[in-house]
N, CA, C and O atoms as a MOPAC input file, in Angstrom:
PM7 MOZYME 1SCF
protein

 N     -4.30400 1    -8.31400 1     3.61600 1
 C     -4.84800 1    -6.77800 1     2.78300 1
 C     -3.89700 1    -6.57600 1     1.99100 1
 O     -2.74700 1    -6.85000 1     2.33400 1
 N     -4.34900 1    -5.75700 1     0.06800 1
 C     -3.47500 1    -5.21600 1    -0.22600 1
 C     -3.56600 1    -3.67100 1    -0.37700 1
 O     -4.53900 1    -3.02800 1    -0.77300 1
 N     -2.00200 1    -3.07700 1     0.13500 1
 C     -2.57500 1    -1.78200 1    -0.05500 1
 C     -1.30100 1    -0.74900 1    -0.93000 1
 O     -0.15800 1    -1.19900 1    -1.01500 1
 N     -1.55400 1     0.26500 1    -1.37600 1
 C     -1.12700 1     0.92900 1    -2.65200 1
 C     -0.83800 1     1.84600 1    -1.57700 1
 O     -1.40400 1     2.08700 1    -0.51000 1
 N      0.64100 1     2.48400 1    -2.38800 1
 C      0.87700 1     4.05200 1    -1.84600 1
 C      1.61300 1     4.39300 1    -3.27400 1
 O      2.14000 1     3.44600 1    -3.85900 1
 N      1.68100 1     5.86300 1    -3.93500 1
 C      2.32600 1     5.96400 1    -4.41900 1
 C      3.09200 1     7.11700 1    -3.97200 1
 O      2.51200 1     8.20100 1    -4.02500 1
 N      4.89100 1     7.06700 1    -3.32500 1
 C      6.04000 1     7.89500 1    -2.83100 1
 C      6.60900 1     8.55300 1    -4.03600 1
 O      6.74300 1     8.30300 1    -5.23400 1
 N      6.95900 1     9.75400 1    -2.97200 1
 C      7.78000 1    10.53500 1    -3.72200 1
 C      9.50900 1    11.18200 1    -3.09300 1
 O      9.36300 1    11.61800 1    -1.95100 1
 N     10.72100 1    11.28700 1    -3.49900 1
 C     11.17000 1    11.46900 1    -2.96800 1
 C     11.94200 1    12.56800 1    -2.74900 1
 O     12.97000 1    12.79800 1    -3.38600 1
 N     11.31000 1    13.57100 1    -1.49700 1
 C     12.21800 1    14.63100 1    -1.12000 1
 C     13.37800 1    15.55300 1    -0.78500 1
 O     13.80300 1    16.70900 1    -0.77700 1
 N     13.61700 1    14.21600 1    -0.50300 1
 C     15.85600 1    14.87300 1     0.14400 1
 C     16.29400 1    13.09900 1    -0.15500 1
 O     15.96800 1    11.99000 1     0.26900 1
 N     17.10800 1    13.62600 1    -1.02500 1
 C     18.21000 1    12.47600 1    -0.95600 1
 C     20.35200 1    12.97300 1    -0.45700 1
 O     21.17600 1    13.82700 1    -0.78300 1
 N     20.30000 1    12.15800 1     0.15800 1
 C     21.74000 1    12.61900 1     0.57100 1
 C     22.37100 1    11.93300 1     1.21400 1
 O     21.95700 1    11.53100 1     2.30200 1
 N     23.61800 1    11.58800 1     0.69700 1
 C     25.56200 1    11.23400 1     0.31800 1
 C     25.38700 1    11.01400 1     1.24800 1
 O     24.32300 1    11.21900 1     1.83100 1
 N     26.25000 1    10.58100 1     1.65100 1
 C     27.12200 1    10.11900 1     2.69800 1
 C     28.56100 1     9.86300 1     1.81500 1
 O     28.81000 1     9.56600 1     0.64600 1
 N     29.48100 1    10.18800 1     3.21200 1
 C     30.58100 1    10.83300 1     2.16200 1
 C     31.55500 1     9.71200 1     2.52800 1
 O     32.69700 1     9.92300 1     2.11900 1
 N     31.40800 1     8.76600 1     3.08700 1
 C     32.62400 1     7.53700 1     3.96300 1
 C     32.17400 1     6.59100 1     2.55100 1
 O     31.11500 1     6.59300 1     1.92400 1
 N     33.69200 1     5.63800 1     2.30000 1
 C     34.09200 1     4.77500 1     1.23200 1
 C     34.65100 1     3.46700 1     1.95600 1
 O     35.78800 1     3.14000 1     2.29600 1
 N     33.95900 1     3.12400 1     2.01300 1
 C     34.77800 1     2.27800 1     2.36000 1
 C     36.26700 1     1.69900 1     1.89300 1
 O     36.77800 1     1.71800 1     0.77300 1
 N     36.92200 1     1.03500 1     3.49200 1
 C     38.18900 1     0.48300 1     3.41100 1
 C     38.91000 1     0.13300 1     2.21800 1
 O     40.06300 1     0.48100 1     1.96300 1
 N     37.59900 1    -1.10700 1     0.96800 1
 C     38.12200 1    -1.96800 1     0.52700 1
 C     37.37000 1    -1.82400 1    -0.86500 1
 O     36.21600 1    -1.42000 1    -0.71900 1
 N     37.83600 1    -2.11300 1    -2.49100 1
 C     37.53400 1    -1.35700 1    -3.35600 1
 C     36.64000 1    -2.46800 1    -4.17200 1
 O     36.34700 1    -3.54100 1    -3.64400 1
 N     36.45400 1    -2.31100 1    -4.77800 1
 C     35.64300 1    -3.95500 1    -5.26500 1
 C     35.12200 1    -3.09100 1    -6.91200 1
 O     35.46500 1    -1.92800 1    -7.12600 1
 N     34.12300 1    -4.05000 1    -8.11000 1
 C     33.78500 1    -3.52000 1    -8.94600 1
 C     33.34600 1    -2.82200 1    -8.89300 1
 O     33.84100 1    -1.78900 1    -9.34400 1
 N     31.87300 1    -2.80800 1    -8.21500 1
 C     31.05400 1    -2.02600 1    -7.68800 1
 C     30.78800 1    -1.11700 1    -6.28900 1
 O     30.34400 1    -1.59100 1    -5.24300 1
 N     31.17800 1     0.37300 1    -6.51700 1
 C     31.08900 1     0.80100 1    -5.58400 1
 C     30.37900 1     1.11100 1    -4.98900 1
 O     29.31100 1     1.51600 1    -5.44700 1
 N     30.75300 1     1.05100 1    -3.09100 1
 C     29.49500 1     1.11100 1    -2.36900 1
 C     29.50300 1     2.32100 1    -1.67600 1
 O     30.42600 1     2.96800 1    -1.18100 1
 N     28.20700 1     2.51700 1    -1.74000 1
 C     27.83900 1     3.85000 1    -0.84700 1
 C     26.30300 1     3.91900 1    -0.19900 1
 O     25.57400 1     2.92900 1    -0.25500 1
 N     25.88100 1     5.13400 1     0.40300 1
 C     25.43100 1     4.76500 1     1.99700 1
 C     24.66500 1     6.59100 1     1.19000 1
 O     25.28700 1     7.42500 1     0.53200 1
 N     23.67900 1     6.60400 1     1.47600 1
 C     22.63000 1     7.77700 1     1.86800 1
 C     21.38800 1     7.79900 1     2.45900 1
 O     20.60700 1     6.85100 1     2.54000 1
 N     21.21600 1     9.06000 1     2.92000 1
 C     20.22800 1     8.81700 1     3.54200 1
 C     18.16600 1     9.63300 1     3.12700 1
 O     18.18300 1    10.86300 1     3.06800 1
 N     16.93700 1     9.07800 1     2.93100 1
 C     16.05700 1     9.87200 1     2.12900 1
 C     15.64500 1    10.00300 1     2.64500 1
 O     15.85000 1     9.35800 1     3.67400 1
 N     14.20200 1    11.28000 1     2.62800 1
 C     12.98200 1    11.42400 1     3.07100 1
 C     12.08700 1    10.97200 1     2.21600 1
 O     12.56400 1    11.07600 1     1.08600 1
 N     10.52200 1    10.30800 1     2.18200 1
 C     10.04000 1    10.03300 1     1.24600 1
 C      8.54600 1    10.56400 1     1.29100 1
 O      8.46800 1    10.89400 1     2.47500 1
 N      8.01400 1    10.68700 1     1.04800 1
 C      6.46100 1    11.02200 1     1.25300 1
 C      5.98200 1    10.08900 1    -0.04400 1
 O      6.37000 1     9.69900 1    -1.14500 1
 N      4.07000 1     9.95800 1     1.53300 1
 C      3.54900 1     8.68100 1     0.53100 1
 C      1.97500 1     9.06000 1     0.55100 1
 O      1.49100 1     9.35700 1     1.64300 1
 N      0.88000 1     9.06800 1    -0.98100 1
 C     -0.18800 1     8.87600 1    -1.10500 1
 C     -1.13200 1     7.43900 1    -1.45000 1
 O     -0.80400 1     6.60300 1    -2.29200 1
 N     -2.02700 1     7.39300 1    -0.83200 1
 C     -2.74400 1     6.11700 1    -1.54700 1
 C     -2.70500 1     5.98500 1    -0.28600 1
 O     -2.37600 1     6.77600 1     0.59900 1
 N     -3.28400 1     4.28700 1    -0.24400 1
 C     -3.47700 1     3.78200 1     0.95400 1
 C     -2.12100 1     3.85200 1     1.81200 1
 O     -2.02000 1     3.48700 1     2.98400 1
 N     -1.71900 1     4.06200 1     1.49900 1
 C     -0.21800 1     4.88200 1     2.46000 1
 C      0.03900 1     5.87900 1     2.16000 1
 O      0.53300 1     6.29300 1     1.11100 1
 N     -0.35400 1     6.52300 1     3.30200 1
 C     -0.07500 1     8.09500 1     3.58100 1
 C      0.73700 1     8.52200 1     4.68700 1
 O      0.83200 1     7.99200 1     5.79400 1
 N      1.14300 1     9.24800 1     4.37500 1
 C      2.47200 1     9.29600 1     4.90900 1
 C      4.04500 1     9.95700 1     4.79700 1
 O      4.24800 1    10.85800 1     3.98300 1
 N      5.52400 1     9.27100 1     5.97600 1
 C      6.04800 1     9.88000 1     5.66100 1
 C      7.26800 1     9.06400 1     5.78100 1
 O      7.06600 1     8.71400 1     6.94300 1
 N      8.20200 1     8.58400 1     5.52000 1
 C      9.48500 1     7.86300 1     6.22100 1
 C     10.74800 1     8.44400 1     5.81400 1
 O     10.70800 1     9.12600 1     4.79100 1
 N     12.00700 1     8.29600 1     6.48200 1
 C     13.44200 1     8.08100 1     6.90200 1
 C     13.49900 1     7.27500 1     6.04200 1
 O     12.47400 1     6.61700 1     5.86200 1
 N     14.65000 1     7.00300 1     5.19900 1
 C     15.57900 1     5.58500 1     4.64700 1
 C     16.79200 1     5.71900 1     4.74600 1
 O     17.50600 1     6.53300 1     4.16100 1
 N     17.17800 1     4.64100 1     5.75900 1
 C     18.79300 1     4.51100 1     5.85000 1
 C     19.26800 1     3.80700 1     4.34000 1
 O     19.07900 1     2.59200 1     4.39500 1
 N     19.68700 1     4.13200 1     3.35100 1
 C     20.40800 1     3.00300 1     1.75700 1
 C     21.81500 1     3.56800 1     1.48900 1
 O     22.57700 1     4.52000 1     1.32400 1
 N     21.44800 1     1.59200 1     1.61600 1
 C     23.20200 1     0.86600 1     1.14100 1
 C     23.01900 1     0.71900 1     0.12400 1
 O     21.88700 1     0.26400 1    -0.04000 1
 N     23.91500 1     0.95800 1    -1.38600 1
 C     24.02700 1    -0.03800 1    -2.17700 1
 C     25.68700 1    -0.07500 1    -3.12700 1
 O     26.54800 1     0.80200 1    -3.19600 1
 N     25.64400 1    -1.49000 1    -3.76900 1
 C     26.80200 1    -1.29200 1    -4.86800 1
 C     26.42400 1    -1.29100 1    -6.15400 1
 O     25.53200 1    -2.04400 1    -6.54400 1
 N     27.00600 1    -0.51600 1    -6.89300 1
 C     26.72400 1    -0.50100 1    -7.69000 1
 C     27.81900 1    -0.34800 1    -9.16900 1
 O     28.55500 1     0.63600 1    -9.25000 1
 N     27.81400 1    -1.46500 1   -10.32100 1
 C     29.24000 1    -1.16900 1   -11.16200 1
 C     28.79300 1    -0.11200 1   -12.04600 1
 O     27.95000 1    -0.13800 1   -12.94300 1
 N     29.52800 1     0.82200 1   -11.61100 1
 C     28.96700 1     2.11100 1   -13.03200 1
 C     29.53100 1     1.73500 1   -14.34100 1
 O     28.75500 1     1.96500 1   -15.26800 1
 N     30.30400 1     1.38500 1   -14.57000 1
 C     30.63400 1     0.22800 1   -15.61300 1
 C     29.64100 1     0.01200 1   -16.82200 1
 O     29.49100 1     0.62500 1   -17.87900 1
 N     28.67000 1    -1.70800 1   -15.96200 1
 C     27.63100 1    -1.93200 1   -17.07000 1
 C     26.35700 1    -1.79300 1   -16.39200 1
 O     25.32500 1    -2.36100 1   -16.74700 1
 N     26.46700 1    -1.05400 1   -15.45400 1
 C     24.98000 1    -1.03600 1   -14.46000 1
 C     24.38000 1    -2.13300 1   -12.94000 1
 O     23.66600 1    -2.09700 1   -11.93800 1
 N     25.41700 1    -3.13100 1   -13.83200 1
 C     25.03000 1    -3.40500 1   -12.18800 1
 C     24.72800 1    -3.48900 1   -11.32400 1
 O     24.54100 1    -2.28200 1   -11.17400 1
 N     24.19500 1    -4.24800 1    -9.61700 1
 C     24.45500 1    -3.10100 1    -8.91000 1
 C     22.94400 1    -4.51900 1    -7.96400 1
 O     22.22400 1    -5.47300 1    -8.26100 1
 N     23.47500 1    -3.29100 1    -6.32200 1
 C     22.59400 1    -4.29100 1    -5.44600 1
 C     21.99900 1    -3.29900 1    -4.30500 1
 O     22.87200 1    -2.48500 1    -4.00600 1
 N     20.63600 1    -3.06900 1    -3.47000 1
 C     21.18100 1    -2.50000 1    -2.95400 1
 C     19.83400 1    -2.63300 1    -1.80000 1
 O     18.78000 1    -2.92400 1    -2.36600 1
 N     19.72000 1    -2.45500 1    -0.21300 1
 C     19.39000 1    -2.59600 1     1.01400 1
 C     19.23400 1    -1.63300 1     1.48400 1
 O     20.13000 1    -0.80800 1     1.65500 1
 N     17.99800 1    -1.48300 1     1.82700 1
 C     17.26500 1     0.07000 1     2.77800 1
 C     16.63700 1     0.07500 1     4.09300 1
 O     16.16300 1    -1.02800 1     4.36500 1
 N     16.52200 1     0.72300 1     4.75800 1
 C     15.40800 1     0.17000 1     6.21400 1
 C     14.93400 1     1.40800 1     6.46700 1
 O     15.69500 1     2.37000 1     6.56900 1
 N     13.90700 1     1.48400 1     6.56700 1
 C     12.89700 1     2.43800 1     5.97300 1
 C     11.95200 1     2.43100 1     7.76000 1
 O     11.59500 1     1.47500 1     8.44900 1
 N     11.80600 1     4.09500 1     8.01200 1
 C     11.21800 1     4.17300 1     9.96600 1
 C     10.33000 1     5.06500 1     8.32100 1
 O     10.72200 1     5.85500 1     7.46300 1
 N      8.83600 1     4.24800 1     8.65800 1
 C      7.46200 1     5.09300 1     8.08600 1
 C      6.37000 1     5.41300 1     9.81500 1
 O      5.96600 1     4.91900 1    10.86700 1
 N      6.40300 1     6.51100 1     9.01600 1
 C      4.53700 1     7.06600 1     9.83500 1
 C      3.94700 1     8.08600 1     9.27600 1
 O      4.18900 1     9.05900 1     8.56200 1
 N      2.40700 1     7.13300 1    10.26600 1
 C      1.81800 1     7.83800 1     8.95900 1
 C      0.73400 1     6.59700 1     9.10000 1
 O      0.87700 1     5.80500 1    10.03100 1
 N     -0.76800 1     6.38100 1     7.79700 1
 C     -1.29000 1     5.35100 1     7.40600 1
 C     -1.54200 1     4.48100 1     6.47900 1
 O     -1.58800 1     4.51600 1     5.25000 1
 N     -1.74900 1     3.42600 1     7.55200 1
 C     -1.77500 1     2.27900 1     6.27700 1
 C     -3.01200 1     1.73600 1     6.52100 1
 O     -3.45600 1     1.61900 1     7.66400 1
 N     -3.91100 1     1.21900 1     5.01400 1
 C     -4.61600 1     0.91600 1     5.33600 1
 C     -5.88500 1     1.37700 1     6.05000 1
 O     -6.97100 1     0.81200 1     5.91500 1
 N     -5.59900 1     2.78000 1     7.06200 1
 C     -6.55100 1     3.64300 1     7.55200 1
 C     -6.80700 1     3.25900 1     8.89900 1
 O     -7.82700 1     3.53100 1     9.53200 1
 N     -5.01100 1     2.07300 1     9.63600 1
 C     -4.57900 1     2.59800 1    10.57100 1
 C     -3.84300 1     3.05800 1    11.01600 1
 O     -2.83700 1     2.83900 1    10.34100 1
 N     -3.54700 1     3.82700 1    12.07500 1
 C     -2.42900 1     5.34200 1    12.11900 1
 C     -1.51300 1     4.05100 1    13.07600 1
 O     -1.81300 1     3.07300 1    13.76000 1
 N      0.33600 1     5.08300 1    12.41500 1
 C      1.30000 1     4.82100 1    13.69100 1
 C      2.89300 1     4.42800 1    12.76800 1
 O      3.15100 1     5.07800 1    11.75500 1
 N      3.88100 1     3.29500 1    13.27400 1
 C      4.88300 1     3.28700 1    12.57700 1
 C      5.28700 1     2.50100 1    12.63100 1
 O      5.11600 1     1.91500 1    13.70000 1
 N      6.18100 1     1.77600 1    11.54000 1
 C      6.81800 1     0.98800 1    11.35700 1
 C      8.12600 1     1.12300 1    10.51200 1
 O      8.54400 1     2.08900 1     9.87300 1
 N      8.81100 1    -0.50100 1    10.74800 1
 C      9.47200 1    -0.35700 1     9.86600 1
 C      9.44100 1    -0.91300 1     8.76600 1
 O      8.58400 1    -1.79100 1     8.66000 1
 N     10.49000 1    -0.58700 1     7.32900 1
 C     10.12700 1    -1.66500 1     6.91500 1
 C     11.50400 1    -1.77700 1     6.32300 1
 O     12.19000 1    -0.75900 1     6.41900 1
 N     12.19500 1    -3.12000 1     5.55800 1
 C     13.27800 1    -3.19300 1     4.95300 1
 C     13.39700 1    -3.52200 1     3.94700 1
 O     12.76800 1    -4.57400 1     4.06700 1
 N     13.82500 1    -3.51300 1     2.55100 1
 C     14.23100 1    -4.25000 1     1.45600 1
 C     15.57600 1    -3.99500 1     0.66700 1
 O     16.57200 1    -3.27600 1     0.75000 1
 N     15.07900 1    -4.93300 1    -0.10400 1
 C     16.84300 1    -5.13200 1    -1.58900 1
 C     16.88400 1    -5.31100 1    -2.46900 1
 O     15.87700 1    -5.95200 1    -2.77200 1
 N     17.67200 1    -5.10600 1    -3.51600 1
 C     16.83700 1    -5.71700 1    -4.71200 1
 C     18.15600 1    -5.39600 1    -5.56500 1
 O     19.19600 1    -4.80500 1    -5.27200 1
 N     17.77800 1    -5.91600 1    -6.54200 1
 C     19.16700 1    -6.23300 1    -7.50800 1
 C     18.49700 1    -5.18200 1    -9.18300 1
 O     17.40700 1    -4.71000 1    -9.50600 1
 N     19.88200 1    -5.23900 1    -9.82700 1
 C     19.51200 1    -4.49100 1   -11.16800 1
 C     20.64400 1    -5.53000 1   -12.50200 1
 O     21.67100 1    -6.12600 1   -12.17600 1
 N     20.42100 1    -5.51000 1   -13.06200 1
 C     21.61900 1    -5.76600 1   -14.14600 1
 C     22.05000 1    -4.18500 1   -15.41300 1
 O     22.70600 1    -4.02900 1   -16.44400 1
 N     21.02800 1    -3.16400 1   -14.30900 1
 C     21.08000 1    -2.13700 1   -14.68900 1
 C     19.91200 1    -0.99900 1   -15.72300 1
 O     19.93800 1     0.19200 1   -16.03500 1
 N     18.61600 1    -2.60000 1   -16.08000 1
 C     17.80800 1    -1.58500 1   -16.61500 1
 C     16.69700 1    -2.03400 1   -16.15800 1
 O     15.57300 1    -1.75700 1   -16.57800 1
 N     17.13800 1    -3.14000 1   -14.79100 1
 C     15.57200 1    -4.07000 1   -14.88200 1
 C     15.63400 1    -4.08100 1   -12.52800 1
 O     16.29500 1    -3.42600 1   -11.72200 1
 N     14.84000 1    -4.90400 1   -12.41400 1
 C     14.86800 1    -5.01000 1   -10.69700 1
 C     14.57600 1    -6.74400 1   -10.23400 1
 O     13.48900 1    -7.32200 1   -10.25000 1
 N     15.58000 1    -7.16300 1    -9.93600 1
 C     15.33900 1    -9.55100 1   -10.25300 1
 C     15.69900 1    -9.10100 1    -8.61300 1
 O     16.31300 1    -8.11100 1    -8.21400 1
 N     14.91400 1   -10.50400 1    -7.64400 1
 C     15.53000 1   -10.70400 1    -7.14900 1
 C     15.56700 1    -9.88800 1    -5.68700 1
 O     16.39500 1    -9.92400 1    -4.77700 1
 N     14.46700 1    -9.22500 1    -5.82800 1
 C     13.38500 1    -7.60600 1    -4.51200 1
 C     12.87200 1    -8.68900 1    -3.26800 1
 O     12.15800 1    -9.68800 1    -3.34600 1
 N     13.36100 1    -8.22800 1    -2.42200 1
 C     12.56300 1    -8.06000 1    -1.42700 1
 C     12.61400 1    -7.07100 1    -0.41500 1
 O     13.52700 1    -6.38700 1     0.04800 1
 N     10.87700 1    -7.21000 1    -0.09500 1
 C     10.65900 1    -6.24800 1     0.47200 1
 C      9.45100 1    -7.46300 1     2.17500 1
 O      8.62300 1    -8.33000 1     2.45400 1
 N     10.53700 1    -6.29100 1     2.68500 1
 C      9.07500 1    -6.83800 1     4.30600 1
 C      8.67800 1    -6.23700 1     5.45000 1
 O      9.87900 1    -6.23000 1     5.71900 1
 N      8.05100 1    -5.60300 1     6.61000 1
 C      7.96100 1    -4.78800 1     8.09100 1
 C      8.81600 1    -6.06800 1     8.51700 1
 O      8.83600 1    -7.29500 1     8.43200 1
 N      9.48100 1    -5.01400 1     9.01100 1
 C     10.25200 1    -5.95300 1    10.01000 1
 C      9.46500 1    -6.08400 1    11.74900 1
 O      8.89200 1    -5.19400 1    12.37800 1
 N      9.65300 1    -7.15300 1    12.04300 1
 C      8.76200 1    -7.25600 1    13.12400 1
 C      8.78900 1    -7.37700 1    14.18800 1
 O      9.79200 1    -7.74900 1    14.79700 1
 N      7.48600 1    -7.04600 1    14.81100 1
 C      7.73800 1    -6.35900 1    16.31500 1
 C      7.62800 1    -4.48200 1    16.26500 1
 O      7.25000 1    -3.95700 1    17.31300 1
 N      7.91800 1    -3.66000 1    15.20600 1
 C      8.58000 1    -2.89300 1    14.84700 1
 C      7.05600 1    -2.13400 1    14.33300 1
 O      7.03200 1    -1.61500 1    13.21700 1
 N      5.63800 1    -2.10400 1    15.33400 1
 C      4.34900 1    -1.55000 1    14.66000 1
 C      4.28900 1    -0.73300 1    15.74500 1
 O      4.55800 1    -1.40300 1    16.74200 1
 N      4.07800 1     0.32700 1    16.00100 1
 C      3.61100 1     1.69800 1    17.02600 1
 C      1.91300 1     1.70200 1    16.94200 1
 O      1.49000 1     1.15400 1    15.92400 1
 N      1.09500 1     2.12800 1    17.67000 1
 C     -0.60200 1     2.39400 1    17.39700 1
 C     -1.04500 1     1.26500 1    17.08500 1
 O     -0.97800 1     0.18600 1    17.67400 1
 N     -1.74300 1     1.71100 1    15.62700 1
 C     -2.83200 1     0.36300 1    15.13500 1
 C     -1.87800 1     0.08400 1    14.44000 1
 O     -2.50300 1    -0.32000 1    13.46000 1
 N     -0.31400 1    -0.07600 1    14.03200 1
 C     -0.10100 1    -0.68800 1    13.77300 1
 C      0.70700 1    -2.02400 1    14.65600 1
 O      1.00100 1    -3.05400 1    14.05000 1
 N      0.83800 1    -1.94900 1    15.29400 1
 C      1.25400 1    -2.99800 1    16.36300 1
 C      1.06000 1    -4.25400 1    15.70000 1
 O     -0.11900 1    -4.55900 1    15.87600 1
 N      1.73200 1    -5.25700 1    14.92400 1
 C      1.19500 1    -6.21000 1    15.00900 1
 C      0.83900 1    -6.33800 1    13.95500 1
 O     -0.06500 1    -7.08400 1    13.57700 1
 N      1.63500 1    -5.47700 1    13.18200 1
 C      1.50100 1    -5.99800 1    11.49700 1
 C      2.26000 1    -6.14500 1    10.63600 1
 O      3.15900 1    -5.33200 1    10.42300 1
 N      2.05500 1    -7.34700 1     9.85200 1
 C      3.03900 1    -8.30500 1     9.07100 1
 C      3.16300 1    -8.20900 1     8.13100 1
 O      2.57300 1    -7.14500 1     7.94700 1
 N      3.75300 1    -8.71000 1     6.58000 1
 C      3.49300 1    -8.77700 1     6.08900 1
 C      4.75900 1    -8.36800 1     5.04200 1
 O      5.65600 1    -7.78300 1     5.64800 1
 N      5.01900 1    -8.55100 1     3.60800 1
 C      5.72900 1    -8.14100 1     2.90600 1
 C      5.41600 1    -7.52000 1     1.55500 1
 O      4.39600 1    -8.04200 1     1.10600 1
 N      5.93900 1    -6.55700 1     0.70600 1
 C      5.89500 1    -6.28800 1    -0.68100 1
 C      6.73900 1    -5.92500 1    -2.11800 1
 O      7.57100 1    -6.55400 1    -2.77200 1
 N      6.19700 1    -4.79000 1    -2.24900 1
 C      7.36500 1    -4.56300 1    -3.71800 1
 C      6.90200 1    -3.29600 1    -3.95000 1
 O      5.75500 1    -2.87500 1    -3.79800 1
 N      8.50600 1    -2.35000 1    -4.57300 1
 C      8.45100 1    -1.30800 1    -4.99600 1
 C      7.97600 1    -1.71600 1    -6.94100 1
 O      8.61400 1    -2.67400 1    -7.38000 1
 N      7.04300 1    -1.09800 1    -7.88700 1
 C      7.05900 1    -0.79700 1    -8.88800 1
 C      6.89500 1     0.87300 1    -9.85000 1
 O      6.06700 1     1.76200 1   -10.04800 1
 N      8.36100 1     0.47700 1   -10.22700 1
 C      8.64800 1     1.77700 1   -10.68700 1
 C      7.61400 1     1.93300 1   -12.19200 1
 O      8.15100 1     1.29400 1   -13.09600 1
 N      6.73400 1     2.38800 1   -12.50300 1
 C      6.01000 1     3.05900 1   -14.28900 1
 C      7.15200 1     4.23900 1   -14.71000 1
 O      7.67800 1     5.27500 1   -14.30100 1
 N      7.13000 1     3.27500 1   -15.85000 1
 C      8.15300 1     3.50100 1   -17.12600 1
 C      8.21500 1     5.14800 1   -16.78300 1
 O      9.34300 1     5.63800 1   -16.84500 1
 N      6.91700 1     6.20000 1   -16.36700 1
 C      7.39000 1     7.30800 1   -16.63000 1
 C      7.96900 1     8.13900 1   -15.04300 1
 O      7.85500 1     9.32400 1   -14.73000 1
 N      8.65500 1     6.88400 1   -14.19800 1
 C      9.24600 1     7.53000 1   -13.16200 1
 C      8.28800 1     7.14500 1   -11.77100 1
 O      8.75800 1     6.66600 1   -10.73900 1
 N      6.88200 1     7.46000 1   -11.99000 1
 C      5.89800 1     6.69600 1    -9.96100 1
 C      6.22700 1     6.28700 1    -9.38200 1
 O      5.24700 1     5.69600 1    -8.92900 1
 N      7.07600 1     5.98200 1    -8.79000 1
 C      7.22600 1     4.61200 1    -7.32500 1
 C      6.06600 1     4.71900 1    -6.87100 1
 O      5.50700 1     5.71000 1    -6.40000 1
 N      5.50200 1     3.12100 1    -7.09200 1
 C      4.21600 1     2.43500 1    -6.20400 1
 C      4.83400 1     1.22500 1    -5.20800 1
 O      5.31100 1     0.15900 1    -5.59700 1
 N      4.66400 1     1.77800 1    -3.52900 1
 C      4.84900 1     0.68100 1    -2.93900 1
 C      3.52200 1     0.10900 1    -2.31000 1
 O      2.69500 1     0.72300 1    -1.63600 1
 N      3.51600 1    -1.56100 1    -2.78900 1
 C      2.61800 1    -2.10200 1    -2.85800 1
 C      3.72700 1    -3.29200 1    -1.29000 1
 O      4.86200 1    -3.72100 1    -1.08000 1
 N      1.88100 1    -3.27300 1    -0.43500 1
 C      2.01500 1    -4.22300 1     0.76500 1
 C      0.52000 1    -5.36100 1     0.81300 1
 O     -0.63200 1    -5.23900 1     0.39700 1
 N      1.18200 1    -6.33400 1     1.46000 1
 C      0.47600 1    -7.24300 1     1.35700 1
 C      0.55300 1    -7.67400 1     2.41000 1
 O      1.49500 1    -8.46600 1     2.36300 1
 N      0.03600 1    -7.66100 1     3.64800 1
 C     -0.27500 1    -7.52700 1     5.07500 1
 C     -1.29000 1    -8.65600 1     5.68400 1
 O     -2.35500 1    -9.19500 1     5.38200 1
 N     -0.31800 1    -8.68700 1     6.71800 1
 C     -2.19300 1    -9.23000 1     7.95300 1
 C     -1.76100 1    -8.37300 1     9.08800 1
 O     -0.56000 1    -8.15200 1     9.24900 1
 N     -2.49600 1    -7.96500 1     9.74200 1
 C     -3.29700 1    -7.10300 1    10.24100 1
 C     -3.98800 1    -8.10400 1    11.60500 1
 O     -4.90300 1    -8.91000 1    11.44000 1
 N     -3.18100 1    -7.76900 1    13.18300 1
 C     -4.34900 1    -8.29800 1    13.92900 1
 C     -6.03300 1    -7.40200 1    14.18900 1
 O     -6.50300 1    -6.26900 1    14.08200 1
 N     -6.37100 1    -8.50800 1    14.50200 1
 C     -7.90600 1    -7.87800 1    14.18900 1
 C     -8.50400 1    -7.07300 1    15.74400 1
 O     -9.61000 1    -6.53300 1    15.77400 1

């Protein structure tokens, strides 16, 4: 099944950790709180780590997200992991998946992949292609 949700970020809190190794792409960490509406309804707490070259705009990120709510009418909690890279104006090498065996309640056993799509107006969509146990 494919499900879609729109999400907004209500909190972005950067940490003050600075890695002891300096590279051309500065590494930073933040936590986020997201709210989802649509086929994906609920909230998520996200650990976000990225590396960005501020001169070129190129970089990559990885995020681990704990979601609770409902997906396609099934309630519970799951973890998602996602990553992507950018040249500064685009997204590529994106990967998003449900963390194996992370589901609770009606989301237990859920597996799948997905993507994040950003509209020109800045609206963020989470699209998941899922397999759910019967």
